[in-house]
Steps between C-alpha positions, in 0.01 A plus 500: 500500500624849413629720779296806597763734350480314168120506514499878545753555223325284241147612590583868460723458192240625252428817701873552549562496126205734441640751750852481358384539141257786557519771236619760750782282634602395148510864390688606812763227472522553126611858557190637325382698803676785676629523853170663606323167445764320706460756780120460495538123523741543794237717673243223469743252655533729802130457585517122471812467714365745755211255542728194505753637746265712710335180623820296529584589860163381623545169315854428616375274780228333292563124461412503127622839374771565759780294340461702178542839667867557417644852537760428230213497248345832601480741205331814629815694594658415164184609316503831686860564397411418140200733508706784648743450210225476238260763631709723725492564875128582502399170337240424766283801418428383146467132582175354366377144466316377193158341576647154429788573737258604773312174456824298507634672812163468675495124436854458634405698811183297548698172488762641739227586749267201464661211316872433556513215246357735239767754590760230424354470147559871438841487667606216272378657175672832575833420662593189306410688184724789602790265563449336160345700217564825683867468410412519130312825566797643691742418218268652237439813710873557553568470128193691378505798736862504612451428868818417687539123529304388809469868594225754559207436270539120506565432869164326526649212301823479703495257794822590679422275795448186290842375396374194313155553341482141368559356848256749651227399253568134576458568870185700432346208310587272790307738728202475265516122510503514879191723529262354756178488298262231381435431132194724485691795645787436259255514210376834632859628513559388141181685398627811680829479308299505179306797631825680584623461143163618366514809724853571380396459136214748555757758618701442181183543295424838657863609464475403133192722464686787664807452279375387159757486226420760240399314185 
């Protein structure tokens, strides 16, 4: 029988591909959009990670979610440095969430407050994605907009406290396999992973509407 980590990965594969191949992300990584689109995307991430990490302290002692609360993953401080670089010192005053981002952040917050196993689903889809595909985005951003390598503007994608990402991801999957949940609850977590990808894809869709490529 497949491990829980494998189950999550295979079950959400279709949504994962859809998110990665969204028009907005394809245009952004293809260098067809300007730095303003990248900055707007970074703003949206701030709202999601504020929800993820704002509830982390309360979950640290939770038997299900607690083992996943790892300070070396936290992204909010890095995002804030990136936004200060992209938007200037007063970046907070102009910070606005798209409707899809508001919905995404609200769902993360709801899981953090009421359903720790659901929070794990969002934690997994975000942080493991950042450690993996996020590195492609960093490389493209550095080359497209001239950010200093692993410097301001792309710090969100730089995990200074994780020396060996491959080993970290292996350990993370072992934590997933060890989650104390029955089969029904695991199915609910898998469904929440799919929902997380769908919420993320909706953000890309709205970003794409805000930054259409001129025909």
